[in-house]
C-alpha positions in Angstrom: 11.1 -11.4 -12.6 7.8 -9.5 -12.8 7.7 -6.8 -10.1 4.8 -4.5 -9.4 5.1 -1.5 -7.1 2.1 0.4 -5.8 3.8 3.8 -5.8 3.3 7.3 -4.4 5.9 9.6 -6.0 5.3 12.1 -3.2 6.3 9.6 -0.5 10.0 9.3 0.4 9.7 5.7 1.4 8.0 4.8 -1.8 10.7 6.7 -3.9 13.4 4.9 -1.9 11.8 1.5 -2.5 11.5 2.2 -6.2 15.2 3.2 -6.2 16.2 -0.1 -4.5 14.2 -2.1 -7.0 15.8 -0.3 -9.9 19.3 -0.6 -8.3 18.8 -4.3 -8.3 18.5 -4.2 -12.1 14.7 -4.6 -12.1 12.4 -2.2 -13.9 9.1 -2.7 -12.1 5.5 -2.1 -13.3 4.6 1.1 -11.5 1.0 1.7 -10.4 0.4 5.1 -8.9 -2.2 4.0 -6.4 -3.5 7.5 -5.8 -4.4 7.9 -9.5 -5.5 4.3 -10.0 -6.6 2.9 -6.7 -6.8 -0.9 -6.5 -10.2 -2.5 -6.2 -11.4 -3.9 -2.9 -10.9 -7.5 -4.1 -7.4 -6.8 -5.2 -6.6 -5.2 -1.8 -7.9 -8.3 0.0 -5.8 -10.6 -2.2 -2.6 -8.5 -1.8 -3.0 -8.4 2.0 -3.7 -12.1 2.2 -0.5 -12.8 0.0 1.5 -10.6 2.4 0.3 -12.6 5.4 -0.5 -9.5 7.4 -3.6 -8.1 9.0 -5.5 -5.2 7.4 -4.5 -2.7 10.1 -0.8 -3.4 9.3 -1.2 -1.9 5.9 -3.1 1.2 6.8 -1.1 4.5 6.9 -1.5 6.0 10.3 -0.1 9.4 9.5 -2.4 12.1 8.3 -6.0 13.1 8.6 -7.9 10.2 7.0 -6.7 7.7 9.6 -7.8 9.9 12.5 -10.9 11.4 10.9 -12.3 7.9 10.0 -11.4 6.4 13.4 -9.4 3.7 11.8 -7.5 3.0 15.0 -10.7 1.6 16.6 -9.8 -2.0 17.5 -13.5 -3.0 17.2 -13.6 -2.4 13.4 -13.7 -5.4 11.2 -11.6 -5.8 8.2 -14.5 -5.0 5.9 -15.2 -1.8 7.9 
């Protein structure tokens, strides 16, 4: 099985998820997304494959979310 994790080693949830994957006997490909951000097209593809809306994958904690007004319901996915 080929598993890819977009990982943030500073995030407890991300570290726990990586641990669960490894405990299942799988060594995933690890992409530290803060060092190597995915391209916009890849993000679109990943979100589509997950079957969720763009707002569902946006981290709400922290400054960028509030500073950029990402909670604004009138924003399109492209915005």
